[in-house]
KEGU-660864 format. One record per atom (N, C-alpha, C, O): x, z, y. Coordinates in steps of 0.05 Angstrom, whole numbers, plus 5000, padded with zeros to 4 digits. Atoms other than C-alpha are relative to their C-alpha. Last residue first. Layout:
! residues N
XZY
...
END
This chain:
! residues 585
501249955026
853920025736
497949794993
496749804971
498050085019
857819725794
499050044971
499749904952
500050295003
851619775837
501949904979
501349704966
502550075013
850920525824
499949704996
499049604974
499849925028
858220655839
497549924985
497749834962
498250205013
857720245904
500350074970
500549894953
501450255001
851720665926
501649794985
500649654968
501849985023
855321315908
498349744997
497549674975
498549975025
861121125953
498250014976
498749874956
498850265007
856720866009
501550014974
501549824958
502250195006
852521506009
501249734991
500349624971
501049935026
858621966006
497849814991
497749734967
497950075019
861821606065
499150064971
499649914953
500050305003
855321636104
502149924979
501649744963
502550105013
854422376090
500149704996
499549604974
499949945029
861722566106
497649884986
497949774964
499549725007
861822226174
499850034970
499749844955
497649995016
860521586213
500750304994
501050465012
498049854986
853321616236
502550024982
502350104959
499150174977
848421086214
502150145017
503050045037
498650235011
847421396145
501049815022
502649635017
497349935008
845822056180
501649764988
504049754990
498249954977
839821806219
502950044992
504749955005
499850254985
836121486160
501950045024
503349855032
498450205014
837622076115
500449765017
502749655018
501450125023
835022586165
501849794987
504049734997
501850224994
839223036210
498449914976
498250064956
502749915003
845023526211
498149775009
498649655029
502050214995
852423446205
497250104995
496850284978
498650224986
858423916210
498249765005
498849605023
501650245000
854824566193
501549785016
501949825040
501350084975
860225086180
498349754996
498949594979
501849794989
862625476119
498649945026
497350115037
498649754995
868625036104
498350215014
499150355033
497150035005
864624396110
501350265008
501350345032
498349774995
857024386106
502949924994
503549764976
497550035014
852423786113
501850235008
502350275031
497649894986
845223906133
502449964982
502249984957
497649985016
839223476114
502250135017
502550065040
497649944985
832123526139
502450034981
502250134959
500850014972
825423266115
502450055019
502549955041
500549744987
828523116047
499249975030
500049775042
502849984993
827622426016
499350275013
497050335019
500950204981
835122256017
497150035009
496449955031
500449904973
837522905987
498549815018
497449895038
501649765001
837322815911
499250095028
497350245031
502650075012
839622085916
498250254999
495750215000
501750094978
845322315963
497149944990
495249985004
501050275001
848322685905
498249945023
496450105030
497750174993
852723295911
499249715000
500849535006
499250225018
846623745914
502649875009
503549915032
497150034997
843424365942
500949794980
500249804957
498550135022
835924275948
502949995007
503749865027
497250044992
831724745990
501549894976
501750024955
498050065020
824224715983
502749965012
503049845033
497350054989
818725036024
502049964978
502250124959
498049805005
811824955994
502649935013
503249695019
500849764988
805824566019
501950234996
501450455006
501650064977
807224005970
498950265011
497650424997
499149844977
812624265924
498449945025
499150035047
500449715005
809224015861
500550165025
499150365030
502849965004
808523285884
499450304998
497550415010
501250064974
815523255912
497050064999
495850165018
499549774982
818023605849
498749965027
497750155039
501849785009
814723065805
500350255018
498350385025
502850094993
818022505845
498150234992
496350295008
500349984971
824722875842
497249925009
496050045027
500249714994
824122965766
499550045030
497850205038
502649915011
822722215756
499650305008
497450375016
502150124983
828622015802
497250104991
495650175008
499949864974
833322495766
497749905018
496450065030
501549755004
831222215698
499950165026
497950295032
502850075006
833321525722
498350254997
496250275008
501450064974
839721795755
497149934995
495449985012
499550274990
842122135691
498349935024
496450085030
502050205009
841822885683
500749735012
502049715033
499550085028
847623385685
497949814990
497949754966
497450125003
848023455761
500549904972
502149714968
500450265012
840623565769
502649864994
502749624989
501149975027
840824315783
499449734986
498349734964
498750215014
845424275843
499149994971
500749974952
497150004995
842524935866
501449804982
502249864960
498750155021
834924835871
503049975006
503849845026
497250024995
831125365911
501449864976
501349964954
498550115023
823625325914
502949965008
503549835028
497350114993
819825775963
501449914974
501650064955
500250104973
812325925959
502649875009
502749705027
499049824978
812625995884
499649875027
499149635030
501450094976
808225625833
500850165024
499150275038
500849774984
811426055779
498149925023
496650095034
502449895012
811525465730
498950245016
496650315014
502550124988
816225115779
497550114987
495350094999
500349944972
822125585765
497349905010
495950045025
500349724997
821825595689
499450085029
497950265034
502749945009
820824845686
499450305004
497150375012
501850104979
827124765728
497150064993
495650155010
499749814978
831025205679
498249925023
497050095037
501649765009
828324785621
500150215023
498150355028
502850074997
830924175660
498250234991
496150275002
500750014972
837824475670
497049955004
495750065021
500049734990
838424675597
499150005030
497550175038
502549875010
836323975576
499850295010
497750385017
502350114986
841723665620
497450134992
495650195008
499849914972
847224115593
497549915016
496450065031
497950144984
845123985521
499950115029
498150255036
500850234983
840924495484
502449885013
504550005016
501350205017
842724965426
499449745015
499449535003
497950195010
847725335471
498849784982
500049584978
501250275003
841925645509
501849794989
501549564994
499750154975
846026245534
498949714998
499849535013
499249844977
846326495462
500649825024
502049625022
497749835004
842726025415
500750155025
499450125046
497550094987
835725785428
502250194992
501950434988
498349784991
829925915380
502649895011
504149754997
497250015008
825225325375
501650235013
501550285037
499349755013
818025545386
502849994989
503650174974
499749794980
816825005438
500850274988
501650455002
501150044973
817924475385
500650225019
502950295023
502049794993
819524765317
498949985028
497550165037
501649935024
822924145288
497850205007
495650184998
498849795016
825223905357
498150084977
495750054979
498450115022
822623235380
501250214982
502050164960
501950095021
817123545423
501549904975
500449904953
500949775015
822523915462
498249924977
498450044955
497749905016
825923265483
499150244983
499950264959
499550185022
819322955503
502350104983
502250074958
502049975021
817423565545
500649824975
500449914953
498749905024
823923565584
498150034977
498950104955
499150225017
822023155645
501650094976
503649974968
497149985000
821523765691
501349794982
503749794978
499150054972
814323575707
503050025002
504349895020
500450284994
813023515632
501049935028
502349735033
497950155014
816124195619
499749705005
501749565008
497549954986
811724515672
502249844987
503949735001
500250144974
805524195642
502650035016
503649845027
499650295006
807524425572
500049845026
501549655029
497250045008
808525145596
500549704995
502549605004
498349984976
801925145634
502949944993
504349815009
500450244984
798324885573
501750005025
502749805033
498450215013
801325435530
499749735016
501649585017
501250105025
798425935580
501949794988
503849705001
500550295001
802626295633
498949924972
499750034952
502750045010
801827055635
499349704998
496949634996
500549875026
809327195639
497249944989
496949934964
502849914996
810726695695
499150114973
498349964955
500850034972
818026505707
497250095006
496550155028
498549804985
820226775640
499249995029
499350205043
501949794991
814726345611
501450225015
500050385028
501550124978
819825775608
498050205012
497650225036
498250054978
824626195568
498649875024
499249945047
499549744986
819026455524
501849965024
501450095044
502549924987
816825745507
500450265016
499650285039
500150164975
824025525492
497550095016
497650105040
501350275003
824326095442
500149865027
500349985048
502849975008
829326665450
498949724997
500449524998
500150055028
836726755462
497350064989
496850264976
499749775018
836126725537
499749924971
498749704965
502349965017
837526125581
500550224981
502750274973
499749795020
842326095640
497450034985
495350074997
502549925012
842925445680
500450214978
501950164959
499349975028
849525425717
497550124987
497150364987
498250225007
847525145785
500850014970
500849804957
497249984994
841725625790
501649764991
500749594975
498650155022
834425425792
502950015006
503949875024
497250054997
830525935834
501249864976
500849964953
499450125025
823025985845
502949895002
503449715018
497950215001
821926475901
500349904971
500350054952
501050244987
815626875918
502049774998
501549555010
502250105016
817327415867
498949745012
497649584998
498950155024
824027495900
497849894983
498249694969
498450224991
820827665967
501049844976
500749594975
501850224993
815328085936
501649765009
500849535004
501350105025
820428525900
498249765006
498149574991
498150155016
824728585963
498849884975
499349664967
500049875027
819028796008
501649834981
501049604976
502150105018
821228486074
500150164974
502250264966
502449854994
825128866127
497649904984
495349994988
499749735011
831828626099
497750195007
497750424998
500250005029
829527906110
500450284988
499150344967
497349995012
828127996183
499950054970
498250214961
499349725007
820927806198
502849994988
503449834970
499249854976
819227166236
500650304994
500650465013
502549954986
815726866174
500550205024
498950385028
502050155015
822426936138
497350085012
496650325012
502849924998
828227146182
498249824983
498749584981
501750185016
835627126170
497250115001
496750344994
502649925011
840027446223
498849784984
499149544989
502150194996
847127446251
497350104989
497050344985
500750034971
852927836223
497949785002
497749614985
498249844984
855428096156
499150005030
499350205044
498150144982
849727846113
501750195016
501050425019
500749964972
846628216055
502149885018
504549895012
498049874983
847527945985
498750055027
496849925034
498149905020
842727755929
502450135014
503850305002
498849744993
837727705985
501550124977
501350364970
501049825021
834127105953
500950295004
500350464988
502950024998
835326736018
498650184980
496650314985
500849834977
842526996018
497049995004
495850195012
499749725008
843826715948
499050195023
497850405017
502249945018
841026035970
500150304991
498050434989
502550004984
845726016030
497650074982
495950234991
500249754986
851626215986
497450025016
496250235017
501449805018
850325625940
499650275014
497750415008
502850095006
852025135997
498550214983
496350304991
501949794994
858125516025
497149934993
495350075002
500750024972
863424966030
497950205008
497450245032
498949774985
866725165965
499249995029
500450145045
499949755016
865824485932
501250225017
503350195029
497949985021
864623955985
499750264985
498450454994
497449914991
858123896023
501950014977
501150004954
497850135013
850723756018
502750105011
502850235032
497449904991
844524166034
502249864984
502249884959
497850075018
837623856030
502750095012
503250055036
497350014988
831724176065
502049944978
501950064957
497850005019
824524046045
502749975015
503049795031
497850194996
818824246090
502050024977
502150224962
500850265011
812224586069
502249795003
502049574991
501449995026
813325196113
499149724992
498049575007
502849934998
818225036169
498750004972
499749874954
501650155019
825725056159
497150105004
496650345003
502849925004
830425276214
498749814980
499149574980
501950225005
838025236220
497250134996
497050364991
502749984988
844025656242
498449764993
499349534996
502050195009
850525806205
497350055014
496450275014
501850074978
855826196245
498049784993
497649595008
498949944973
861426196195
498149905021
498449675031
501650114978
859226226122
501050105027
501750335030
501550235010
863626326060
498449865022
498249625022
502250034982
868926786089
498549744993
499549524998
500350284990
873226936029
497649995018
495450075010
499450014971
875027676021
499949725012
501149665032
497850194995
875227575946
500949995029
503049895035
498149995021
870928165922
502449825005
504649884995
498549755000
867228285987
502349994979
504450104984
500149885027
865027565997
501850244999
504250225005
497450005014
864527426072
499650144973
498450364972
499949855025
858127226109
502749974986
503849754984
497349985010
856527006179
499950164974
498550354972
499549845024
849626766200
503049984992
504149764989
497249924997
848726506272
500950194977
501950404982
499049994973
841126476264
502850125001
503150364999
497249895000
838226256198
501049995029
501049785041
498350044976
830626166202
502750144996
502850384994
497349875003
825926066143
501749935024
501849705032
498650044974
818425926148
502650164999
502650415000
497750175003
816225876075
501549955026
503249785027
500650294997
811626466075
502549844998
504749954993
497850195004
812027186051
499049725003
497249634989
500850285004
807227716077
502549824998
504349845015
499050174977
809628426068
499449714993
499849624971
500250295003
806028946024
501049855025
500449935048
502650114994
808629656030
500049694997
502149574995
501649985024
814729925995
497249895004
495649854985
502950024994
819729696047
498450014974
498849854956
500749804979
827129896046
497050015006
496150185021
502750074991
828529555980
499150215020
498350435012
502149815005
836029655973
497349895011
497349745031
502550134992
841729165964
497750194993
497250244970
499550114974
848429535962
497549875012
497049895036
500450294999
846129975905
500449895028
499350015047
502350074984
849130675911
499749695001
501649565009
499650224982
854030825855
497349935014
495349895001
499649904973
852931515826
500349785021
500349835045
502649904990
849831245762
500250105029
498350105043
501850224993
856030815751
497450105011
496249985030
498550174981
861231375752
498249785010
498349705033
500649914972
856031825719
501449835021
500449805043
502850084993
856431425654
499450075029
498349905044
500050294997
864031505651
497349895008
497049705024
498550064975
863432245665
500149705005
499849615028
501949974977
858032285612
501349955026
500149855045
501850235000
862931995561
498050025024
497549825037
498550244992
868432495577
498249765002
498549595021
499249974972
863533075576
501549765010
501049665032
502450054984
860532825511
500650025029
499649865045
500450295001
867532805480
497549915016
497649715030
497850124984
868933515503
499749695000
500149575021
500549954971
862133755479
502149865017
501449745037
502250174991
863033425411
499550035030
499149835044
499150285000
869933735402
497849825010
498349635025
498250034977
867334415422
501049725003
501149615025
501750024977
861634335372
501749975026
501049815043
501350265001
866634185317
498249965024
498249745037
498050214995
871034765335
498749735002
499349575019
499149954972
865235255340
501949785008
501749665029
501350194983
862534935276
500750045029
500349865046
498750265003
867735315236
498849795019
500249625029
497549984985
865035965264
501549744999
502849655018
500549984970
857935775243
502650015016
502949885036
500950254989
860535535174
499450025030
500349845045
498050215004
864636145158
499249745013
500649635029
498950074974
859836665188
502049764998
502749645018
502250124984
855636685125
501049915027
499949725039
500250275009
862236805089
497649855013
497749605015
497750144990
863337435130
499949704993
500549535009
500350034972
856237675117
502449835012
502049655028
502150204995
856837535043
499749955030
499349725039
498950265007
863437915040
498049775004
498849555014
498250094979
860238485078
501349734994
501549565012
501750074977
854438535029
501849905023
501149695035
501250265006
859238524970
498349905023
498449665029
497950204998
863239085003
499049724994
499749535007
499450034972
856839485015
502249795004
502149635022
501850214990
854839364942
500449955030
499949725040
498450255001
860939764921
498349775011
499449565018
500550195021
856740354944
501849765002
502649675023
501549885023
857241004984
499749814977
499149904955
502150195006
862740775031
498650094975
500050144955
501250054973
867241315062
497649804997
495949795014
502749904997
868541584992
498649965026
496550075032
500049754985
876041494995
497250135004
497050345016
498449815015
875840974940
500050285013
499950485000
501649935023
870140614975
501550214983
500350404973
502149824991
873940635041
498250094976
497350324975
498949744993
880140355008
497950205009
498050435001
499349875026
876139794976
501150275005
500550464991
502549905013
872839635043
500650144974
499450344967
501049764985
879539605078
497550114986
497250354984
498049785000
882539145024
498950255014
498950475002
499449915027
876538705007
501950245000
501450444986
502349885012
873838665078
500750114972
499950344966
500549744987
880638545109
497750154986
497850394981
497949825010
882037995058
499750285012
500050484998
500749925027
875437675075
502050194988
501250384974
502249814998
877137685149
499150104972
498650344968
498749754991
883737335135
497950225001
498450454993
498749905024
879836795097
501450275006
501450454989
502149885017
875436715157
501150124975
500350334966
500949764987
881636615201
497750144984
497750394982
497949795001
884736125153
499150265011
499550475000
499949905028
878235735144
502150224997
501650424984
502549845005
877235675219
500250134972
499650374969
499749754986
884535455230
497650184995
497950434992
498149825014
883834935175
500450275014
500650475000
501149895024
877334685208
502050164984
501350384974
502149814998
880034615278
499250134974
499450374970
499149734999
886834305271
497850204997
498250434988
499449915027
884133625249
500950294999
500950424977
502549905012
881033525318
500550124972
499150314964
500749754986
888033475348
497550124987
497450374983
497949805006
890332965297
499450275013
499850485001
500649885027
883732595302
502050214993
501350414980
502249814997
884832485377
499450144974
498950384974
499149784983
891732185366
497850215004
498350455003
498449825017
888831775309
501150245015
501050465005
501949865017
883531485355
501450204982
500550424977
501249804982
888931315407
497950174984
497650414988
498049784994
893030975353
498850225017
499350455012
499749845025
886930585329
501950235005
501350464997
502449835002
885530345400
500150184976
499350414978
499749794979
892630095406
497750195000
498050435002
497949825009
891929735339
500450235021
500750465013
501349835020
885229425361
502050214990
501350444984
501949814986
888529175425
498850194980
498550434985
498449824983
894328865386
498350215013
499050455014
498749805018
889728595332
501750205016
501850435010
502149815010
885328265385
501350224983
500750464986
500749834977
891327945420
498050224992
498150455000
497749824995
893927685353
499350205022
499950435020
500049815021
887027395337
502350205003
501950444998
502249824995
886727055404
499850224980
499350464986
499149834978
893626765392
497850205007
498450435013
497949825009
891526495324
500950205022
501250445017
501049795017
884826225351
502250194991
501850444991
498449764996
888325845407
498850244984
499250474991
498549935025
886225145386
501650265003
503850284992
497249984994
884424935457
501750094976
504150104978
499250254987
877524695438
503050005005
504349795003
499750205021
876625285390
501049735012
502749604999
497949915018
877925805444
500549794978
502849724972
497450054986
873725415494
502350074982
504349934981
499750304999
867825385445
502649935014
504049745006
499050115025
868726125429
500549705000
502349604987
498350234994
867926335502
501249874975
503349754976
501350174980
862026795492
501649755005
500449545011
502450125012
864827065427
498649815019
497749605012
499150195021
871727185457
497749864988
497849624984
499050244987
868727495520
501049794980
500649554985
502350134987
864627995479
500949745014
499549535011
501650145020
870528145434
497749865012
497049635004
498450225012
875228295492
498349854980
498249604980
499850224981
870028705530
501449764988
500549544991
502750134997
868229125470
500149765018
498949565013
500550155025
875629265456
497449855001
497249624992
498350245000
876929455528
499649834976
499549584977
501050194980
870929915527
501649755001
500549535003
502450125013
873230235462
498849805019
497849595011
499150215019
880030335495
497749874986
497849634980
498950224984
876930715553
500949774983
500449534989
502350154989
872831135505
500949765017
499649555017
501350155022
879131335467
497749835010
497449605002
498350235006
882731525532
498849834978
498849584979
500350194977
877031975553
501649754995
500649535000
502650145003
876932295484
499549805022
498449595017
499750225020
884432435489
497449854995
497449614989
498250214990
883632835553
500249764982
500049534990
501450134977
877533225529
501749775010
500749555015
502050185011
880933375462
498649855022
498049615019
498650245009
887033655498
498049804988
498449564991
498950144977
882734145537
501349734992
501049535004
502250144988
878834335474
500949845025
499949625030
500550265013
885234505436
497949845014
498049595015
497650184997
887635045483
499449734989
500049535002
499550064971
880835385492
502249805003
502049605018
502050184991
879235345418
500449915028
500249675035
499450265012
885835675399
498049785009
498849565016
497650114986
884736235449
500649724989
501249545004
500850084973
877636365423
502349875015
501949665028
501550255002
880036375350
499249895027
499449655032
498050215005
885136905366
498849734999
499849535009
498650064974
879537315397
502249794997
502649635015
501750164981
875537225331
501349965027
501149735037
499150284997
881137445282
498549845022
499449645031
497450024987
879738195294
500949715004
501949655026
500250184976
872338115276
502749985015
502849855036
501050275008
873038385204
500149815024
500749585020
497950155012
877338985224
499249714994
500949534996
497950034981
872039235272
502449844989
503449665002
500850214981
866439115223
502349945019
502849715025
499550255015
870039545170
499349755018
500649555016
497150045003
870340115220
500649744986
502449594995
498750074975
863040055241
503049944997
504049755010
497449874999
860340035170
501449925025
502649705026
499149935027
853139855152
502650155000
502950344985
501849795010
850239885222
500950094972
500650324965
499449754986
856239495247
498350244990
499350464987
497549905010
855338955195
500750275012
501750454999
500549905027
847938865212
502550124989
502450334976
501749764997
849638815287
499550124972
499750364968
498349784990
855438345272
498450255003
499450474997
498249925022
850937895229
501750245009
502050434994
501649855020
845437865282
501850114978
501550344970
501149754988
850137685339
498650164979
499150404976
497849824995
854037175297
499050275011
499950485002
499049895025
847736855269
502250215005
502350424992
502149825012
844336765336
501150144976
500850384972
500349764983
850636495370
498150204987
498650444986
497549845002
852036015312
499850265016
500450475005
499849895027
844935745306
502350194997
502150414986
502149805002
844335655381
500150154973
500050394971
499249784982
850935295382
498050234999
498850464997
498149845014
849034885320
501150235018
501850445008
501249885023
842734635354
501950194985
501250424979
501849784990
846034515421
498850154976
498750394976
498349804988
851734105389
498350245010
499150475005
498549845019
847033735342
501650225013
501750455003
501349935025
842233505396
501650194983
501350434984
502849924994
844133415470
498550094975
496450224978
500049754985
851533415453
497250115004
496650345001
499049805019
850832885399
500250285013
499850485000
502249925017
846532495448
500950224980
499450414975
501549804984
852332475497
497750114984
497050344985
498449755000
856532135444
498650225016
498850465009
500149895027
851031615433
501650264998
500750454986
502649865002
850531505509
499750134972
498550354970
499949764984
857931345511
497450164999
497550404997
498249805011
857730865452
500050265016
499850485005
500349975029
851530485475
501850234990
500750454984
502949965006
850230465550
499550034970
497350104962
501049764987
857530575567
497150064993
496250294992
498949775014
860030065516
498950265012
498550464998
501449975026
855329525543
501050264986
499450404974
502849924994
857929605614
498550064975
497050264973
499849724991
865129585589
497250115006
496650345000
499449835024
863728945549
500150305008
499250474992
502449965016
860428625610
500550194976
498850364971
500350185023
866528715654
497550084983
496850314981
500149865026
866129045722
499449814977
497849624980
497849815002
868228785791
500150144973
502250264966
497550154996
863928155793
502450184995
504550094987
499550145025
858128555763
502549825002
503649754982
499349815021
858429055820
500749854975
502649924961
497249914996
858728505872
500950194978
503250184969
498250185014
852328215843
502950085003
504550024985
499750274989
848528825866
501949834984
503249924965
497450054988
846429445827
500349705007
499249534994
500149954971
839029565816
502649925014
502649855037
501750214988
838829245746
500050035031
499649835045
498650255003
844729675722
498449785015
499649605028
497850004980
841330295749
501549745000
502149635021
501450034974
835030135708
502149995023
501849835041
500850284998
839530045647
498649945026
499049735039
497750164996
842930715658
499349705004
500349575022
499049944973
836331075667
502449835007
502649725029
501750134980
833430725607
500950055028
500849875045
499550295002
839330925564
498349845020
499349655033
497450054987
838731635590
500649704999
501749595018
500349974971
831231675573
502649925015
502649795035
501750214991
832231415502
499850005031
500049795043
498550245003
838131875489
498449765011
499549595025
498150004978
834132455517
501749744999
502349625020
501550054975
828432305470
501949975024
501549795041
500750295001
833332245412
498449925024
498749705035
497650154994
836432915431
499449704999
500649555015
499549994971
829533225433
502449835008
502449705028
501850204988
828332985362
500349995030
500149785042
498850275004
834533365340
498349785012
499249595023
497750044983
831834005372
501349734997
502049605017
500549964971
824733985344
502549935017
502349765035
502150184990
825433665275
499550045030
498849845043
498850274996
832034025263
498049805011
498749635028
498049974978
828834705274
501249735006
501649665029
501550024975
822834485231
501950035024
501449915046
501050274998
827534365172
498649965027
499049765040
497750164993
831135025185
499249715003
500149575021
499649964971
824335375184
502449835010
502349735032
502250134986
822935085115
500350015030
499949825045
499650295003
829835275089
497849855015
498449655028
497750084982
829235985117
500449704999
501049585019
501049994972
822336065084
502149915020
501649765038
501950224997
825235835017
498949995029
498749785041
498550265000
831436275022
498149775005
498749585020
498750024974
827236885042
501549735002
501549615024
502050054979
822736774982
501249965027
500449785042
501050285003
828636694934
498049945021
498049725033
497850184993
831937334960
499149714999
499749555017
499649994971
825437724960
502249805009
501949665029
502350134989
824037524888
500249985030
499649775042
499550295005
831037724867
497749835013
498249625024
497750074983
830038414899
500549694997
500949565017
501050004973
823138494866
502249905020
501749745038
501750244997
825838294798
499049985029
499049755039
498350235002
831538804803
498449745005
499249565019
498650024974
826739344827
501949765000
502249645021
501950054978
822039214768
501449965027
500949775041
500950275001
827539154716
498249935023
498349715034
497750184995
831039794738
499049715000
499849565018
499650004970
824340164742
502249815007
502149675027
502350154988
822939954670
500249995030
499749785042
499750295004
829940154647
497849855013
498249635024
500650105027
829340844678
500449704998
500849575018
502650155001
832841084741
499649904971
501649854957
501849884981
838341614753
497349865000
495349975011
502249875013
842141434690
498050135018
496450295009
499649714996
848741294723
497750164988
497950404986
497849925017
848440594693
500650305003
501750434985
500850035028
841540494723
502150104981
501650244962
501949785006
843440784791
499249994970
498950194957
498549755001
849540314795
498250244991
499050404975
498350005024
845239714776
501650254997
501850364975
501849975024
839939894827
501750004975
501150164957
500849725001
845340004880
498250054976
498550254963
497849845009
848439324865
499350294997
500150424978
499650065029
841638994869
502350164989
502250274967
502049845015
840439334936
500249964970
499950154955
499149725000
846939054963
498150184984
498950354969
497850005019
844538364941
501250284998
501850384976
501249965026
838038534977
502149974978
501750084956
501149735002
841738655042
498850054972
499150264961
498049805004
846038035034
498950294996
500050444980
498650035026
839837595023
502250214996
502250344976
501149835020
835537845081
501750004974
501850204960
498649745000
840137535132
498950204980
500150414974
497550045016
837436845115
501650254998
503050294978
500750025029
830537065138
502549974983
502650074961
500849735008
833237285206
499350004970
500150194955
497649845006
836936625214
499350284990
500750394973
498750105024
830436235206
502550164993
502950224970
501649905023
826936675258
501349924973
501450074954
499649715002
832436555309
498650114976
499750274961
497249955009
832435805296
500550294996
501650374975
499950065029
824835755300
502850064989
503050174967
501549785014
825036105368
500149964970
500550154955
498449764998
830535635393
498650234985
499950384970
497750035019
826835015368
501750255000
502650334979
501149985026
820435235404
502249994979
502250144959
500749715004
824435345467
498950054973
499550254960
497449855003
827534645460
499450294995
500750424978
498950065026
820734305447
502650174995
503050274973
501949885020
817534655507
501249964972
501250144956
499549725003
823634515552
498250124978
499150314964
500849945028
823133765542
500450294993
501150364971
502250175007
823133575616
498950074972
496550074967
502349884987
827634165634
497449844992
495349964988
500549755015
832733925583
497550145012
495950254997
501350075025
832033235614
499450244983
497450264970
502850084994
833333495684
498549914975
496149954973
501849764996
839333885658
497149925005
495350054997
502150005021
842533235632
498050235003
496050244989
501950224995
846533115696
497750014981
495549914987
502349894985
849633795684
498049795008
495749865014
502449985017
853833445632
497650135014
495450135003
501250275002
858833235686
497550014983
495649864989
501550064975
860033975704
498749724998
496649685009
502550145008
861834155632
498449915024
496049875022
END
């Protein structure tokens, strides 16, 4: 259970509730143990009455009192059991809440490299299925364990006081039970781990299928996708059945062993009664009740063991991610000034997951308020520069400074808060258009949202929707066209009024007329701010204060539009090509 030690901090946090639950559990079990004693008393009263040692009135009085005590003890025990569940089970829900938040917070801290190496379905399964299995340990397993231990100790003490010899025979099956549990629990742990792994694979497959449903339909591969799903689901089913086969041994073994104990009680107890070692047949009835009171607690030993083993396997999977140290850390908690003065000095960067060297000795400077345009072929390193400014990755060699301070010595939260970023692949959330734009500024008014949408040239499109800005978007913004998604994403960036604006080929899906309008608005908005525009279009770059052209991770051209169109190279060729395409239209 070493992996489950991670939960000890939560048990300490809710120690008051847990201790209260333990006390209530012990008291509840004490009241339940009154029943066998008063059943024995009833037998004694009946024997005394038939032997003529007590009168009929005394018989009725003592019988009524015994029944009254049994009913009262049962009622008190039931009420206390209710409060026992309210304390301990509630704690498990609190721990589930805290653990999910801990996992989610860790997910947010981890770098992009982590998400490139792990599938979304697996991440979701660990924060849902795995945490739910851990909750079963933190609640029901602990509650039934306390209940079982308390009841076993108390029952054995009561049984021993009544008849030591009969007690000894009754508990003979318990060591056998211990060995069986030990053997089966090890196998349950192994099979539980495999089951959780297959659940992750199944979650990943379904998540990717739903996200890529348009591609699946476009290629007409629904039958093959269905076959693949059935194959994976069948494998997962087989692993679940393998686990169930092992778990199925527990309850029959418990019933068999308890039944054996009952036989011992009846036979040995009967012999003792005949030999005069037991003064009343009520003692045998009392013992039978004690043994059967142990049936459920002993049976839950197997169930609890199964829960603990599954929780151990799940917590191990959770801990694998919780133990990962984020590659990008915020080393500064104090306030750091962020301006638009950006300086790249001999920057080298290689992607860890592919080992591709994206940047090879990049150097350039941008002053606050300037606009830099970056052009180049696909894979030349344009988007990488924007990722490094947002410190989504740390560089291998060289330095990046903002306001003459190295980027890793800036407050990470303040750095990213000062940036308005429009990615190449615009991502919108399954919420209203208004909420998606407000994502850039949570306290923005409706007027701010509309103004940002107008500057992004998307207001007229939104106004035509039935619910306007309250239109609910589909997953990843599927409700909108590619150009509309890009413009909503632009609105989300500019509503922040950030000091640094980063545009990653965000106008590729709009026509040239709309592009011109957006660029004019951006020029007005970005006055006094530093802007970096990554594009494949000369029209997006021509008004920039500085233009750099990348090729294979290196700067091959640098200058202004007017200077670069007079130099034979990539920029001039791209300009002439796009100019001829425009004229032909």
